[in-house]
N, C-alpha and C positions, 0 to 999 in steps of 0.2 A: 972408896976414892976412885978406884979404877972404873967402877960401874958408873959413877958420875961423869967421868971423862968420856966414857963410851957413849952415854946419852947425849952429851954436848956435841960430840963428834957426829953422831947420827943426825942430830938436829941441824948441825951446820951443813952436812951433806944434803939434807932434805931442802933446806933453805936455798942452797946454791942451785939445786935441781929446779926448784920452782922459779928462781930468778932467770935461769937459762931458758926455761920453757916460755916464760913471759917475754924475754928478749926475742926469742924465735918468732913468737906470735906477732909481736909488735913489728919486727923486721918484715915478716911476710905481709902484714897488713899495709905497711908502708910501700912495699913493692907493688902490691895489688892496687893501692891507691894511685901510685905514680902511673902504673899501666893504664888505669881507668882514665886518669887525667889526660894521658897521651892519646888514648883511644877517643875520648870525647873531643879532644882538640882536632884529631884527624877527621872525626865525623863532622865536626863543625866546618872544617875546611872543605870537605867533600860536599856538604850541604850548600855551602856558600857558592862553590863552583857550579853545583847543579842549578841553584837559583839563578846565577848569572847566565848560565847556558839557556835556561828557560826564557829569561828576559831577552837574551840575544835572539833566540828563535822567534820570540814574539815580535821583535823589531823587524827582523828579516821578513816575517810573514806579512806584517803591515806594509812594508815596502813592496813586497811581491804583489800583494793585493792591489795596492795603489798603482803599480806599474801595469798590472793586468787590466785594471779599469781604464787606464789611459790608452792602452793599446786598443781596447774595444771602442773607446770613444773616437779614436783616430780612424778606425775602420768605418765607424758610422758616418763620420764626417766625409770620408772618401765616397761612401755609398750615396750620400746626399748630394755631393757635388757632381758626381758622374752620372746621376740618374738620367739626364737628358740624352747622354751619349753612351748609355750602358751597353747597347748592342754593338758598339764599336770596340769593346774590350772582350777578350776571351776570359773565361774563369781564371785561368792561370795568370793572365796578364793583370787582372784585378788583384789577385793575391800577391803577385810580385811587386806591384806598385805600392800596396799597403805596407808590405814588409820593408820596402825602401824608405818610406816615410817614417815608419816606426823606428827603424835603425838610425836614421839621421837624427830624429828627435832625441833618441837616447844618447847618442854619441856627441851631438853638437848643440843640443837644446840649451845648455848652459851659456852658450855664446849668442843665443838669440836665433840661431839657425834651427828652428823648431817646426813642428807640424803646423801650427797656426800661420807661420810665415810662408811655408810651402803651399798651404791651401790658398792663401791670399795671392801669392805670386802666380800660381797656375790659373786662378780665376781671371787675373788680369792678362796673362800671356795668351791663353788659348781657350778660356772658359771650360777647360778640361776636355776639349775635343781633340782626340789623338790624331785626327786628320785635318786639323786646322791649318790654313795657309793664309798668311797675311798679305796685305797689298804689296809689300816689299819682297814677297816670296819666301818668307821664313815659314818653316813647316814643323808640325808636330806639337806635342804637349808643351814643350819648353821652347818652342819657336827657334829652330836652328836655321840660319842662313846657310847657303851651300858651303861657304868657307868654314863657318863654325862647325857645321856637320862633319866635314872632312877632318878638321882638327880634333874634335871630340872623339869621333869613332876611332881614329888612329891611337889616341891616348888610351882608349879602352881595349886596344888589342885587335881591332878589326882592320882589314886591309885598306879601307878607305871609304869613300862616299858610296852609300847604297840607300836608295830611296825606301826600300822595304824596311830597313833597320830604322830609318828616321821616323817612319810612321808606326813603328812598333812602340806602343806606349811605355812598356817596361824599359826597353833599351833607351828610349828618348828621355824618360824621367831619370834613369840612372846616370846618363851622360850629363844631363842638365844639372843635377845635384852635384856631380863630381866637378863640373866646371865652376859652379857657384862657390863651392867650398874652396877651390883653388884661388878664386878671386878674394875670398875672405882672408886666406893666408897671405896673399899678396899685399893687402892693405895693412895687415898686422906687421908684416915684414917692413913696410914703409914707415912704421913707427906710430901709426894711429892707435891710440889707447881707448878712446871712447867707443864702447860697443855699439851704440846707436849709430854713430858716424860710420863705423865699419860696415854695418848693414846697409846704410844708405849708399855708400860708395860702391859696395859690392853689387847691389841691384842696378845701379846706374852703369857700372862697368859692364855688366852682363848685357845691358841694352845698347850702350853706345861705345863700349870699349874702355879699357883702363886709361889709355892715353888721352882720349877725349874727356874722360871724367877728371883727370888731373888738370887739364886746361880749363874746364868749366869751373872747377872748385879751387884750383890752385892750393890743394892740400889744406883746406880749411876756410877759404874765403868763398862764400856762396855766390855764384854768378846768377844773373837774371836769365833764367831758362824756363820757358813755359812748360817744357816737358817734365819739370819737377813734379807736376801734378800726378804723373804716372806713378812715381815712387811714393809720393805722399798717400795715394790711394791704397797701395799695397800695405804700407805700414799701418794705416788706419784700419784697414780690413783685418789685419793680423790681430789687432786688439779685440775685434768682434769674435774671431775664432778662438782666441784665448778664453774669453768669457763663456763661449758656448761649450767648449770642451770641459771647462771647469764645472759648468752646470751639470753636464752629463755625469761627470766623475763623482761629484758630490751627492748626486741623487741616484743611488744604485737602482732604485725601483724603476725610475724613468729609463735608465740605461738598459735594464733588463727587458722592459716592454718594447723599446725601440729595436733591441737586438733580436727579439723573437721574430721568426719568420724571415730573417735576412741572413741566416747562417750559411745558406747555400751560395750566396754571392760574396760573402766576407770570409777572410782567412780565419780559421778556427784556432784561437789562442787558448 
């Protein structure tokens, strides 16, 4: 009887040992499984972030490439427009002018104050001749009268009127763009919402003054003014340059061919 009890006791102990071992194995397997699940979840998150990062870099690269192509197209436009008076610009002045146009295009292009507008505006004002003098005595790329020259140069930090500065294409362009942007801000402050109307008023204010423009248009009512053709030409010509820049940007091969051989006179982006 005692032997039987001993056998049953040993069997019980053995069974419990096996059960405990199985529990330990199952517990460890569960822990491992949970860890693997956590690990795989972490890896999935890391992979997702990595993919998102790659996609973001791809987008940034596309934007960078697009911006670079536009900069090159703007530089080509400048080269084409200034070809007749190329000898009147130093290499540094050419590069400074291109940079001014590119920067304005990047910062204010969304308002319509872009490279195509600048190209058309300067074609009409001076034909890109930095030494141009009008019948009324306005001088330089952006055609400053003596009073306007003094006003702009002082606002740029210069002591006052200096003919040498007026005929410097980079200084003249910088001042003209600054003045034009100030006029845009003026008309926005006046409450004009329509962007095309702001551009029209801005160009007319540059030519005739903001007070005269207000009288001519009475803030919306177009007057019978034959000089409106001057502004209409600029805005129409702007569309031409928009299409031309787009054509160069869209066809990288043509852009590359046109760019070749002109790097010495264009800013190296």
